N, CA and C of each residue as an Amber inpcrd file, in Angstrom:
protein
   687
   2.3740000   5.2980000   0.0520000   2.6230000   6.2400000   1.2560000
   3.1730000   5.4880000   2.4810000   4.1100000   5.9340000   3.1450000
   4.5200000   5.2870000   4.3150000   5.1060000   6.2570000   5.3290000
   4.9430000   6.0450000   6.7000000   5.5220000   6.7420000   7.6790000
   7.0650000   6.6000000   7.7010000   7.7650000   7.7190000   7.6900000
   9.1920000   7.6930000   7.5460000   9.7390000   6.7490000   8.8430000
   9.0850000   6.7650000  10.0590000   9.4420000   5.9470000  11.1940000
   9.3630000   4.5450000  10.9950000   8.5450000   4.1100000  10.0760000
   8.3110000   2.8200000   9.7000000   9.3430000   2.2780000   8.5590000
   9.3220000   3.0900000   7.4250000  10.0560000   2.7240000   6.3410000
  11.5080000   2.4800000   6.7400000  12.1620000   3.1460000   7.6750000
  13.5970000   2.8070000   7.8260000  13.9190000   1.4240000   8.3970000
  12.9960000   0.6470000   8.6510000  13.0580000  -0.6240000   9.0840000
  12.9290000  -1.6390000   7.9790000  12.6400000  -1.2530000   6.7730000
  12.4200000  -2.0750000   5.6500000  13.2480000  -1.7350000   4.3180000
  14.3210000  -1.1910000   4.5550000  15.1350000  -0.7600000   3.2890000
  15.3030000  -1.8530000   2.2930000  15.7690000  -3.0080000   2.5360000
  16.1470000  -3.9930000   1.7610000  14.8520000  -4.4270000   1.0260000
  13.7070000  -4.6490000   1.7370000  12.4010000  -5.1200000   1.2880000
  11.9240000  -4.0150000   0.2540000  11.9420000  -2.8220000   0.6650000
  11.4360000  -1.8470000  -0.2900000  12.2600000  -1.5940000  -1.5280000
  13.6580000  -1.7320000  -1.3850000  14.4270000  -1.8560000  -2.6590000
  14.0210000  -2.8300000  -3.6160000  13.7430000  -4.0330000  -3.0780000
  13.3000000  -5.1850000  -3.9170000  12.0050000  -4.8750000  -4.6100000
  11.0120000  -4.2680000  -3.7500000   9.7980000  -4.0160000  -4.3790000
   9.9630000  -2.8940000  -5.4870000  10.6870000  -1.7760000  -5.3130000
  10.9910000  -0.8660000  -6.3000000  11.5930000  -1.3430000  -7.5950000
  12.4510000  -2.3710000  -7.3740000  13.1290000  -2.8670000  -8.4940000
  12.2830000  -3.7420000  -9.4640000  11.1190000  -4.0660000  -8.9180000
  10.2290000  -4.7830000  -9.8110000   9.5030000  -3.8390000 -10.8770000
   9.5040000  -4.1760000 -12.1220000   9.0000000  -3.3690000 -13.1660000
   7.5850000  -3.2040000 -13.0570000   6.8270000  -3.8920000 -12.3370000
   5.2870000  -3.7760000 -12.0320000   5.0160000  -2.6990000 -11.0830000
   5.9990000  -2.0370000 -10.4290000   5.6880000  -1.1600000  -9.2750000
   6.1840000   0.3160000  -9.7510000   5.3190000   1.1940000  -9.7510000
   5.6150000   2.6180000 -10.0520000   6.8470000   3.0330000  -9.0310000
   7.8440000   3.8690000  -9.6930000   8.9180000   4.4730000  -8.7800000
   8.4810000   5.6620000  -8.1280000   7.3950000   5.5620000  -7.2660000
   6.9290000   6.6220000  -6.5600000   6.7770000   6.3320000  -5.0030000
   7.0510000   7.3690000  -4.2180000   7.1230000   7.2970000  -2.8660000
   6.5530000   8.6290000  -2.0910000   5.4740000   8.4350000  -1.4790000
   4.8570000   9.4360000  -0.5120000   5.3070000   9.1980000   0.7980000
   6.2100000  10.1780000   1.1850000   6.7130000  10.1880000   2.6200000
   6.5910000  11.3500000   3.3360000   5.4820000  11.4380000   4.2450000
   5.0750000  12.7000000   4.9960000   6.0970000  12.9310000   5.9960000
   6.4820000  14.2860000   6.0270000   7.4830000  14.6290000   7.0840000
   6.7010000  15.7300000   7.9590000   5.8090000  16.5770000   7.5260000
   4.8790000  17.5280000   8.1930000   5.8310000  18.8140000   8.5680000
   7.0590000  18.6390000   8.9410000   7.6310000  19.9800000   9.3990000
   9.2110000  19.7060000   9.3140000   9.9230000  20.8420000   8.9810000
  11.4620000  20.6350000   8.9240000  12.1280000  20.9040000  10.1240000
  11.3500000  21.3360000  11.2610000  11.8060000  21.5360000  12.4740000
  11.8160000  20.3660000  13.5560000  12.9350000  20.0140000  14.0700000
  12.7650000  19.0100000  14.9730000  11.9850000  19.1240000  16.2370000
  12.0440000  20.4870000  16.5970000  11.1840000  20.9050000  17.7620000
   9.6160000  20.7170000  17.6110000   9.3060000  21.2320000  16.3430000
   7.8820000  21.1550000  16.0670000   7.5050000  19.4730000  15.8530000
   8.3110000  18.7970000  15.2270000   7.9300000  17.3860000  15.1890000
   7.8560000  16.5920000  16.5530000   8.6790000  17.1040000  17.5420000
   8.3710000  16.6030000  18.7550000   7.1100000  16.9860000  19.3620000
   6.8160000  18.3480000  19.1390000   5.5180000  18.7490000  19.7040000
   4.3050000  18.0390000  18.9220000   4.4800000  17.7870000  17.6090000
   3.4750000  17.0970000  16.8600000   3.2420000  15.5920000  17.3330000
   4.4160000  15.0340000  18.0100000   4.5040000  13.5970000  18.4590000
   4.3460000  12.6400000  17.2170000   5.0910000  13.1310000  16.2550000
   5.2150000  12.2110000  14.9690000   6.0350000  10.9210000  15.0810000
   7.1110000  11.0750000  15.9530000   7.8920000   9.8360000  15.9690000
   9.1930000  10.0310000  15.1060000   8.9620000  10.3940000  13.8330000
  10.0610000  10.5140000  12.9500000  11.1290000  11.6760000  13.3210000
  12.2230000  11.8000000  12.7920000  13.1690000  12.8050000  12.8930000
  13.7240000  13.1400000  11.6230000  14.3070000  14.2580000  11.4760000
  14.7430000  14.9010000  10.1890000  15.9350000  13.9670000   9.6070000
  16.8260000  13.5720000  10.4930000  18.0000000  12.9100000   9.9920000
  17.5370000  11.4280000   9.3250000  16.6700000  10.8180000   9.9910000
  16.2060000   9.4880000   9.5860000  15.4000000   9.7290000   8.1590000
  14.5220000  10.8620000   8.1690000  13.8060000  11.1740000   6.9590000
  14.7820000  11.4190000   5.6730000  15.8650000  12.2010000   5.9530000
  16.8350000  12.5330000   4.9840000  17.6630000  11.3140000   4.5070000
  17.8200000  10.3510000   5.5010000  18.5280000   8.9270000   5.0560000
  17.6260000   8.2020000   4.1070000  16.3020000   8.1810000   4.4590000
  15.4490000   7.4950000   3.4910000  15.5790000   8.1620000   2.1100000
  15.2540000   9.4780000   2.1670000  15.3030000  10.1570000   0.8450000
  16.6360000   9.9920000  -0.0050000  17.7670000   9.9150000   0.7730000
  19.0480000   9.6130000   0.0270000  19.1060000   8.0620000  -0.4610000
  18.6150000   7.1980000   0.2810000  18.6660000   5.7980000  -0.0640000
  17.6220000   5.5460000  -1.1890000  16.6560000   6.4390000  -1.3740000
  15.4920000   6.1250000  -2.4670000  15.4220000   7.3130000  -3.2810000
  16.5840000   7.8510000  -3.6380000  16.6300000   9.0080000  -4.4350000
  16.0320000   9.0860000  -5.9050000  16.0860000   7.6870000  -6.3890000
  15.8120000   7.5350000  -7.8580000  14.1860000   7.2070000  -7.7870000
  13.3660000   8.0230000  -7.1050000  11.9270000   7.8450000  -7.1210000
  11.3850000   9.2110000  -7.2760000  10.0660000   9.2070000  -7.7220000
   9.3190000  10.4300000  -7.6200000   8.9400000  10.6030000  -6.1040000
   9.2570000  11.6460000  -5.4960000   9.0510000  11.9090000  -4.0410000
   7.8750000  12.9010000  -3.8610000   6.9210000  12.4560000  -3.0570000
   5.9970000  13.4010000  -2.4680000   6.1160000  13.4890000  -0.9940000
   5.7280000  14.5890000  -0.3140000   5.6880000  14.6980000   1.1060000
   4.5710000  15.6160000   1.5210000   4.3670000  15.6890000   2.8240000
   3.2920000  16.5460000   3.4710000   3.8010000  17.5580000   4.2840000
   3.3100000  18.7130000   4.3970000   3.8380000  19.7580000   5.3030000
   2.6320000  20.5280000   5.9840000   2.6500000  20.7000000   7.2610000
   1.6520000  21.4410000   7.9080000   2.0830000  22.7180000   8.2610000
   1.4710000  23.8130000   7.8050000   1.9990000  25.1600000   8.0920000
   1.2630000  25.7120000   9.3040000   1.9400000  26.4830000  10.2310000
   1.4590000  27.2020000  11.3870000   0.9840000  26.4020000  12.4840000
   1.7210000  25.2980000  12.7480000   1.4670000  24.4340000  14.0380000
   1.7800000  25.3530000  15.2110000   0.9150000  25.3010000  16.2930000
   1.0950000  26.1000000  17.4330000   2.6220000  26.0950000  17.9560000
   3.0320000  27.4140000  18.2330000   4.3320000  27.6030000  18.7040000
   5.4130000  27.5920000  17.5920000   5.0090000  27.4650000  16.4170000
   5.9250000  27.4340000  15.2550000   6.4940000  28.8690000  15.1500000
   7.9300000  28.8120000  15.3360000   8.6630000  30.1940000  15.3330000
   9.0030000  30.4080000  13.8910000   9.6170000  31.7380000  13.5880000
  10.2120000  31.9430000  12.3560000  11.3080000  31.0640000  12.0180000
  12.0790000  30.6930000  12.8980000  13.2360000  29.6960000  12.7160000
  12.5910000  28.4140000  12.3900000  11.6830000  27.8180000  12.9410000
  11.1010000  26.5100000  12.8230000  10.6250000  26.5940000  11.2240000
   9.8160000  27.6320000  10.8600000   9.3460000  27.8600000   9.4820000
  10.4940000  27.7140000   8.5920000  11.5000000  28.4570000   8.8050000
  12.7830000  28.5570000   7.9420000  13.3730000  27.2440000   7.6860000
  13.2950000  26.4340000   8.8260000  13.8450000  25.1110000   8.7540000
  13.1440000  24.1470000   7.7140000  11.8180000  24.4520000   7.7040000
  10.8640000  23.6460000   6.8670000  11.2260000  24.1050000   5.4320000
  11.2720000  25.3910000   5.1990000  11.5320000  25.7450000   3.7040000
  12.8320000  25.3010000   3.3680000  13.8660000  25.3210000   4.1590000
  15.1990000  24.9260000   3.9140000  15.1620000  23.3950000   3.5590000
  14.5280000  22.5320000   4.2960000  14.3940000  21.1890000   4.0460000
  13.7650000  20.8880000   2.6960000  12.7090000  21.6530000   2.2960000
  12.1180000  21.4160000   1.0920000  13.1830000  21.6920000  -0.0890000
  13.8490000  22.8010000   0.0700000  14.8620000  23.2450000  -0.8700000
  16.0420000  22.2470000  -0.9830000  16.2760000  21.4860000   0.0230000
  17.3400000  20.6350000   0.0510000  16.8650000  19.2340000  -0.7210000
  15.6490000  18.6990000  -0.3630000  15.3840000  17.4140000  -0.9380000
  14.5840000  17.5700000  -2.2470000  14.1990000  18.8640000  -2.5620000
  13.6230000  19.0160000  -3.7960000  12.4140000  17.9300000  -4.1820000
  11.4930000  17.8730000  -3.4140000  10.5690000  16.8070000  -3.7180000
   9.6680000  17.1200000  -4.9740000   9.0360000  16.1650000  -5.6980000
   8.3520000  16.4040000  -6.8770000   7.0790000  17.0970000  -6.6460000
   6.4950000  16.8550000  -5.3680000   5.1860000  17.5010000  -5.0210000
   5.1520000  17.4650000  -3.5470000   4.4050000  18.5280000  -2.9470000
   4.2900000  18.5610000  -1.5350000   2.6220000  18.9110000  -1.2090000
   2.0000000  18.1650000  -0.4290000   0.7180000  18.5660000  -0.0080000
   0.9360000  19.4260000   1.2180000   0.4830000  20.7350000   1.0550000
   0.7080000  21.8140000   2.0900000  -0.7440000  21.8560000   2.6280000
  -0.7580000  21.8700000   4.0570000  -1.8970000  22.1280000   4.6820000
  -1.8550000  23.2140000   5.7890000  -2.6170000  24.0930000   6.0530000
  -2.6020000  25.1010000   7.0750000  -3.2470000  24.1810000   8.2960000
  -2.5110000  24.4130000   9.4690000  -2.7640000  23.7410000  10.6790000
  -4.3330000  23.8920000  11.1590000  -4.8670000  22.7730000  11.5050000
  -6.2290000  22.9310000  12.0620000  -6.3200000  21.7390000  13.1730000
  -6.7070000  22.1770000  14.3480000  -6.6390000  21.1830000  15.5310000
  -7.8200000  20.2720000  15.3760000  -7.5300000  19.0240000  15.9570000
  -8.3910000  18.0370000  15.8960000  -8.8860000  17.5510000  17.2580000
 -10.1620000  17.2600000  17.4900000 -10.5090000  16.8990000  18.8380000
  -9.7380000  15.6810000  19.5500000  -9.5140000  15.8120000  20.8360000
  -8.8990000  14.9590000  21.6660000  -7.3540000  14.8610000  21.1770000
  -6.8660000  15.9420000  20.8830000  -5.4540000  15.9680000  20.7400000
  -4.7010000  16.9470000  21.6050000  -3.3800000  16.7500000  21.7490000
  -2.6840000  17.6630000  22.5600000  -2.6510000  19.0970000  22.0580000
  -2.6050000  19.0650000  20.6530000  -2.6120000  20.3890000  19.9560000
  -3.7550000  21.1340000  20.1380000  -4.7440000  20.5130000  20.5090000
  -6.1500000  21.2460000  20.6750000  -5.9940000  22.1780000  21.8570000
  -5.1040000  21.7320000  22.7820000  -4.9360000  22.4320000  23.9780000
  -3.9750000  23.6730000  23.8960000  -3.3400000  23.6560000  22.7280000
  -2.1710000  24.7370000  22.5360000  -2.7490000  26.0790000  21.9630000
  -2.1810000  27.1240000  22.3990000  -2.6370000  28.3910000  21.7040000
  -2.2460000  28.4160000  20.2320000  -3.0470000  28.7490000  19.3260000
  -2.9440000  28.6320000  17.9180000  -2.3180000  30.0380000  17.5430000
  -1.5090000  29.8580000  16.4030000  -0.9480000  31.0620000  15.8290000
  -2.0500000  31.9890000  15.2680000  -1.6760000  33.3330000  15.0590000
  -2.7210000  34.1190000  14.3690000  -3.0350000  33.6080000  13.0190000
  -4.2340000  33.6560000  12.5700000  -4.7860000  33.0450000  11.3450000
  -4.0220000  33.6790000  10.1730000  -3.8010000  35.0470000  10.2270000
  -3.2070000  35.6610000   9.1020000  -1.7530000  35.2860000   8.8820000
  -1.0680000  34.8560000  10.0500000   0.3110000  34.3690000   9.9990000
   0.2100000  33.0550000   9.2850000  -0.6370000  32.1700000   9.6140000
  -0.8350000  30.7100000   9.2300000  -1.0470000  30.8390000   7.7160000
  -1.9480000  31.6810000   7.1490000  -2.1730000  32.0290000   5.9280000
  -1.0820000  32.3750000   5.0730000  -0.3130000  33.2320000   5.6370000
   0.9770000  33.8240000   5.0530000   1.8780000  32.7290000   4.7460000
   2.1320000  31.7090000   5.7030000   3.1780000  30.7230000   5.6810000
   2.6330000  29.6820000   4.7180000   1.3480000  29.4560000   4.6830000
   0.8300000  28.4800000   3.8270000   1.0770000  28.9630000   2.3120000
   0.9550000  30.2950000   2.1290000   0.9880000  30.6890000   0.7900000
   2.4670000  30.7450000   0.3710000   3.4220000  30.9460000   1.2820000
   4.7730000  30.9780000   0.9230000   5.2430000  29.4230000   0.4810000
   4.7790000  28.5290000   1.3320000   5.1220000  27.1660000   1.0950000
   4.4960000  26.7440000  -0.1620000   3.3300000  27.0760000  -0.5650000
   2.5940000  26.7110000  -1.7590000   3.4100000  27.2530000  -3.0060000
   3.8000000  28.5910000  -2.8280000   4.5950000  29.0560000  -3.9800000
   5.9650000  28.4400000  -4.2110000   6.4930000  28.0130000  -3.1250000
   7.8820000  27.2880000  -3.1410000   7.6270000  25.9460000  -3.7100000
   6.5980000  25.2980000  -3.3760000   6.2860000  23.9410000  -3.9210000
   5.9280000  23.9830000  -5.4370000   5.3010000  24.9400000  -5.8770000
   5.0370000  25.1980000  -7.2310000   6.2010000  25.3240000  -8.0460000
   7.1840000  26.1480000  -7.5510000   8.4660000  26.4250000  -8.2080000
   9.3160000  25.1360000  -8.3770000   9.3990000  24.3670000  -7.1320000
  10.1310000  23.0980000  -7.1570000   9.5330000  22.0930000  -8.0990000
   8.2870000  22.0530000  -8.0440000   7.5840000  21.0080000  -8.7990000
   7.7960000  21.3400000 -10.3270000   7.6170000  22.5370000 -10.7460000
   7.9060000  22.9770000 -12.1110000   9.2030000  22.5520000 -12.4830000
  10.3140000  22.8940000 -11.6620000  11.5840000  22.6360000 -12.0180000
  11.8410000  21.0270000 -12.2400000  11.1110000  20.2470000 -11.3340000
  11.3940000  18.7760000 -11.5240000  10.7780000  18.3730000 -12.8520000
   9.5210000  18.7820000 -13.1200000   8.8150000  18.3630000 -14.3280000
   9.4420000  18.8240000 -15.5310000  10.1030000  20.0530000 -15.5080000
  10.6310000  20.4790000 -16.7450000  11.8100000  19.6490000 -17.2260000
  12.4250000  18.8030000 -16.1850000  13.4990000  17.9920000 -16.6540000
  13.2230000  16.6890000 -17.3920000  11.9450000  16.5670000 -17.5010000
  11.2520000  15.4840000 -18.2600000  11.0610000  15.8550000 -19.6380000
  11.1370000  17.1900000 -20.1770000  10.9060000  17.5630000 -21.4360000
  12.0440000  16.9840000 -22.2950000  11.5200000  16.3690000 -23.4020000
  12.5450000  15.6200000 -24.3200000  12.5440000  14.0750000 -24.1510000
  11.9830000  13.7270000 -22.9190000  12.0100000  12.1590000 -22.6250000
  11.0510000  11.3910000 -23.3600000  11.4100000  10.2060000 -23.7440000
  10.4510000   9.3730000 -24.6310000  10.3860000   8.0330000 -23.8370000
   9.1990000   7.4810000 -23.6330000   9.0960000   6.2860000 -23.0740000
   7.6720000   5.6660000 -22.8490000   7.5450000   4.7390000 -22.1810000
   6.2510000   4.0880000 -21.9170000   5.2760000   4.6730000 -21.0380000
   3.9980000   4.9260000 -21.4340000   3.0650000   5.5900000 -20.5940000
   1.8770000   4.7550000 -20.5270000   1.3140000   4.4570000 -19.3870000
   0.1410000   3.6740000 -19.3480000  -1.1290000   4.5170000 -18.9990000
  -2.0540000   4.5400000 -19.8830000  -3.3660000   5.4090000 -19.7250000
  -4.1810000   4.7200000 -18.7560000  -4.6130000   5.6000000 -17.5200000
  -5.2190000   5.0010000 -16.5550000  -6.4640000   5.9040000 -16.0840000
  -6.8190000   7.0070000 -16.8440000  -7.9150000   7.8320000 -16.3200000
  -8.2790000   8.7410000 -17.5240000  -9.6130000   9.1400000 -17.4370000
 -10.2710000  10.0540000 -18.4190000 -10.8510000  11.1910000 -17.4260000
 -10.5740000  12.5660000 -17.9440000 -11.0110000  13.7410000 -17.2180000
 -12.2580000  14.2370000 -18.1280000 -13.3460000  13.9150000 -17.8410000
 -14.5670000  14.4770000 -18.6400000 -14.6530000  15.8560000 -18.7440000
 -14.3110000  16.6620000 -17.7370000 -14.4130000  18.1190000 -17.7330000
 -13.3700000  18.7890000 -18.6270000 -12.1650000  18.0910000 -18.7610000
 -11.0890000  18.6380000 -19.5820000 -10.9280000  17.9320000 -20.8740000
 -11.7830000  16.9870000 -21.0840000 -11.8370000  16.1000000 -22.2320000
 -10.5010000  15.6380000 -22.6010000  -9.7550000  15.0350000 -21.7340000
  -8.4470000  14.3900000 -22.0470000  -8.1960000  13.2040000 -21.1460000
  -7.2380000  12.5180000 -21.5630000  -6.8420000  11.2580000 -20.8230000
  -5.6880000  11.5570000 -19.9540000  -5.4830000  10.9420000 -18.9270000
  -4.2620000  11.0830000 -18.1050000  -3.6000000   9.6040000 -18.2030000
  -2.3040000   9.6970000 -18.3210000  -1.5020000   8.3680000 -18.2330000
  -0.3070000   8.6430000 -17.3360000   0.3130000   7.5400000 -16.9080000
   1.4850000   7.4830000 -15.9270000   2.7060000   6.8520000 -16.4960000
   3.8320000   7.4310000 -16.3390000   5.0080000   6.8120000 -16.7700000
   5.5040000   5.9050000 -15.5600000   6.7310000   5.3450000 -15.8220000
   7.2000000   4.5200000 -14.7660000   7.4110000   5.0260000 -13.4690000
   7.6690000   6.4180000 -13.5320000   7.8340000   7.2480000 -12.1900000
   6.5300000   7.8880000 -11.6860000   5.5290000   7.3620000 -12.2230000
   4.2250000   7.8680000 -11.7340000   3.7900000   9.1840000 -12.0280000
   4.5910000   9.9330000 -13.0330000   4.4370000  11.2100000 -13.5430000
   3.0010000  11.3000000 -14.2440000   2.0870000  12.2190000 -13.9740000
   0.9620000  12.2800000 -14.7900000   1.1800000  12.8570000 -16.2690000
   0.7460000  12.2820000 -17.1390000   0.9190000  12.7140000 -18.5730000
  -0.4820000  12.9850000 -19.0910000  -0.7340000  14.3050000 -19.6130000
  -1.9450000  14.7090000 -20.0340000  -1.8230000  14.2220000 -21.6550000
  -2.8450000  13.4860000 -22.0310000  -3.0560000  12.9120000 -23.4050000
  -4.3050000  13.5060000 -23.9540000  -4.0960000  14.4550000 -25.0410000
  -5.4240000  14.9420000 -25.6860000  -5.7250000  14.1640000 -27.0320000
  -5.0940000  12.9930000 -27.2670000  -5.3370000  12.3110000 -28.4170000
  -6.3280000  10.9980000 -28.0960000  -6.7600000  10.4180000 -29.0180000
  -7.6660000   9.3140000 -28.9290000  -6.9000000   7.9680000 -28.5810000
  -6.9450000   7.6850000 -27.2910000  -6.1740000   6.4710000 -26.7010000
  -7.2490000   5.6460000 -26.0890000  -6.7310000   4.5480000 -25.5610000
  -7.6520000   3.5080000 -24.9260000  -7.0930000   3.2700000 -23.5550000
  -8.0110000   3.5260000 -22.4880000  -7.6350000   3.2870000 -21.1960000
  -7.1310000   1.8680000 -20.8590000  -6.0480000   1.7640000 -20.2030000
  -5.5530000   0.3090000 -19.7780000  -4.4300000  -0.0460000 -20.9040000
  -4.2750000   0.9490000 -21.9450000  -3.3170000   0.4490000 -23.0630000
  -2.1110000   1.4110000 -22.6970000  -0.9360000   0.9560000 -23.1950000
   0.3580000   1.4850000 -23.0210000   0.8070000   2.1630000 -24.3980000
   1.3590000   3.2430000 -24.3000000   1.8750000   3.9420000 -25.5690000
   3.1970000   4.4460000 -25.2500000   3.8730000   4.5320000 -26.4250000
   5.1240000   5.1920000 -26.3730000   4.8920000   6.6450000 -26.5830000
   5.4550000   7.4930000 -25.6610000   5.0200000   8.7900000 -25.5990000
   6.2230000   9.8120000 -25.5340000   6.2550000  10.8440000 -26.2500000
   7.3640000  11.8280000 -26.0320000   6.8990000  13.1620000 -25.3580000
   7.6000000  13.5680000 -24.3330000   7.1600000  14.6890000 -23.5090000
   7.7590000  16.0690000 -24.2210000   6.8910000  16.9390000 -24.3920000
   7.3180000  18.2060000 -25.1640000   7.1010000  19.4350000 -24.2490000
   6.4080000  19.3600000 -23.1520000   6.2080000  20.5270000 -22.3210000
   5.7710000  19.9610000 -20.8910000   5.7360000  20.8190000 -19.8990000
   5.4490000  20.3990000 -18.4990000   4.9680000  21.7070000 -17.7520000
   4.1390000  21.3800000 -16.8020000   3.7060000  22.3340000 -15.8330000
   4.1250000  21.7710000 -14.4850000   3.5710000  22.5450000 -13.4570000
   4.0080000  22.1380000 -11.9690000   3.2690000  20.8320000 -11.6280000
   2.2580000  20.4390000 -12.2920000   1.4360000  19.2980000 -11.8930000
   1.4430000  18.1490000 -12.8980000   1.7950000  18.5690000 -14.1700000
   1.7060000  17.4970000 -15.0700000   2.7150000  17.5180000 -16.2690000
   2.8780000  16.5280000 -17.0430000   3.6010000  16.5720000 -18.4000000
   2.6890000  16.4130000 -19.4210000   3.2490000  17.0170000 -20.6270000
   2.3640000  17.0940000 -21.9130000   3.3300000  16.6220000 -23.0420000
   2.6720000  16.0250000 -24.1630000   3.4770000  15.6190000 -25.1930000
   2.3710000  14.9440000 -26.2010000   3.1440000  14.0010000 -26.9670000
   2.3470000  13.3380000 -28.1050000   2.5720000  11.8560000 -28.0710000
   1.6950000  11.0750000 -28.5370000   1.8270000   9.6740000 -28.7120000
   2.7600000   9.3030000 -29.8970000   3.7050000   8.5540000 -29.7340000
   4.5520000   8.1960000 -30.9290000   4.1000000   6.9990000 -31.5040000
   3.6350000   5.9790000 -30.6070000   3.1360000   4.8240000 -31.1770000
   2.4310000   3.8390000 -30.0040000   1.4930000   3.1290000 -30.4070000
   0.8260000   2.2670000 -29.5550000   1.8760000   1.0450000 -29.2600000
   2.0260000   0.6180000 -28.0590000   2.8890000  -0.4660000 -27.6670000
   2.0500000  -1.7460000 -27.7570000   2.3810000  -2.7330000 -28.8090000
   1.7940000  -3.9830000 -28.8950000   2.7780000  -4.9700000 -28.1980000
   4.0250000  -4.6400000 -28.1230000   5.0700000  -5.4460000 -27.4020000
   5.5920000  -4.6130000 -26.2980000   5.1490000  -4.7930000 -25.1400000
   5.5790000  -3.9640000 -23.8600000   6.9070000  -3.8580000 -23.7540000
   7.5380000  -2.7220000 -23.7470000   9.0330000  -2.6350000 -23.4520000
   9.0800000  -2.4200000 -21.8500000   9.7070000  -3.3590000 -21.1730000
   9.7980000  -3.2360000 -19.6780000  11.1160000  -2.5980000 -19.3850000
  11.1670000  -1.3750000 -19.2220000  12.2970000  -0.5850000 -18.8090000
  12.7640000  -0.9720000 -17.4480000  14.1320000  -1.2050000 -17.3640000
  14.8420000  -1.4580000 -16.0510000  14.8910000  -0.0630000 -15.4040000
  15.2880000   1.0000000 -16.1270000  15.3790000   2.3420000 -15.6580000
  15.0920000   3.2790000 -16.8850000  14.2290000   4.3080000 -16.6720000
  14.0000000   5.1650000 -17.7290000  13.8130000   6.5920000 -17.0560000
  14.6820000   7.4900000 -16.9970000  14.7070000   8.6750000 -16.3950000
  14.9050000   9.9090000 -17.1380000  14.6890000  11.0270000 -16.8330000
  15.0160000  12.1150000 -17.7900000  16.3120000  12.3960000 -18.0070000
  16.7940000  13.0030000 -19.0420000  18.2050000  13.1370000 -19.5030000
  19.2140000  13.6170000 -18.3070000  18.6690000  14.4400000 -17.4930000
  19.3920000  15.0190000 -16.3580000  19.6260000  14.1160000 -15.3300000
  18.8820000  12.9700000 -15.3650000  18.9520000  12.0060000 -14.1810000
  20.1670000  11.0940000 -14.2490000  19.6610000   9.6850000 -14.4330000
  20.8170000   8.7530000 -14.2880000  21.1080000   7.9800000 -15.6370000
  19.9760000   7.5380000 -16.2570000  20.3560000   6.7700000 -17.4390000
  19.4190000   7.2440000 -18.7120000  20.1700000   7.6930000 -19.6580000
  19.5190000   8.2280000 -20.8680000  18.8560000   7.3360000 -21.7240000
  19.8230000   6.1920000 -22.0780000  19.3320000   5.0990000 -22.9570000
  19.2920000   3.8560000 -22.2250000  17.9860000   3.5500000 -21.6340000
  17.9690000   2.4120000 -20.7840000  17.8470000   1.0610000 -21.4700000
  18.2340000  -0.0430000 -20.8360000  18.1230000  -1.3450000 -21.4120000
  16.6540000  -1.7170000 -21.1080000  16.1340000  -2.7050000 -21.9940000
  14.7060000  -3.1470000 -21.6160000  14.7770000  -4.5550000 -22.1410000
  13.6910000  -5.2830000 -21.6060000  13.3740000  -6.5960000 -22.1630000
  11.9700000  -6.4290000 -22.7230000  11.6140000  -7.5180000 -23.5810000
  10.2440000  -7.3460000 -24.3130000   9.4940000  -8.5130000 -23.7520000
   8.2140000  -8.3280000 -23.7550000   7.2250000  -9.3040000 -23.4290000
   5.9480000  -9.0150000 -24.3010000   5.1800000 -10.0690000 -24.6100000
   4.0990000  -9.9500000 -25.3180000   2.9700000  -9.1150000 -24.6800000
   2.2780000  -8.1990000 -25.3550000   1.2990000  -7.2150000 -24.7490000
  -0.0090000  -8.1640000 -24.3740000  -0.4370000  -7.8820000 -23.2120000
  -1.6590000  -8.6420000 -22.7750000  -2.7590000  -7.5590000 -22.7150000
  -3.8310000  -7.9530000 -23.3670000  -5.0650000  -7.1610000 -23.2250000
  -5.4970000  -6.6900000 -24.5980000
């Protein structure tokens, strides 16, 4: 996770980091609003053009962002600019929050929008995010590749793994946490990928690039290294 205003100063360094196979190809870049006027009132420091430049320069990543709905003085046009921004960048996921003022902030002194309007805008954004997230995840159906098991969900009796692009993969088979498996994606929801284990990886395949078919490289090159653990 990084502030857009900071990240623009470290393009080359960040590219080097993401090119390392040990780093998930994932970026959480909060923007909060698609309206330049609202960003000024929020005193965020970043601007839309700089944000879009970062997204363009790091397009081959799983992208998350944050949006605040119903900031004081947010007009219909401001809100429209936010929805249009999301449609343009098509993030993999967005944390949508309804505005709530915090003590000792300038926003605390501003007149809040009607609560019903804030709820309506929050709902509209949430539905848009669900649609965009589902579209992005469906593009992974048919993909096969390396998944690292890193979590167990007792309530759902399943494991969660992550592929190179930090996409959560639901695993309902008997697997070992910390182990890597070759996985095939057969289905997707707005929040996760689903599929089956093809084989346990005893020799880790370190993919240079491994993205869905609609993306950039279908048959990635890889090097091999002995499995540790």
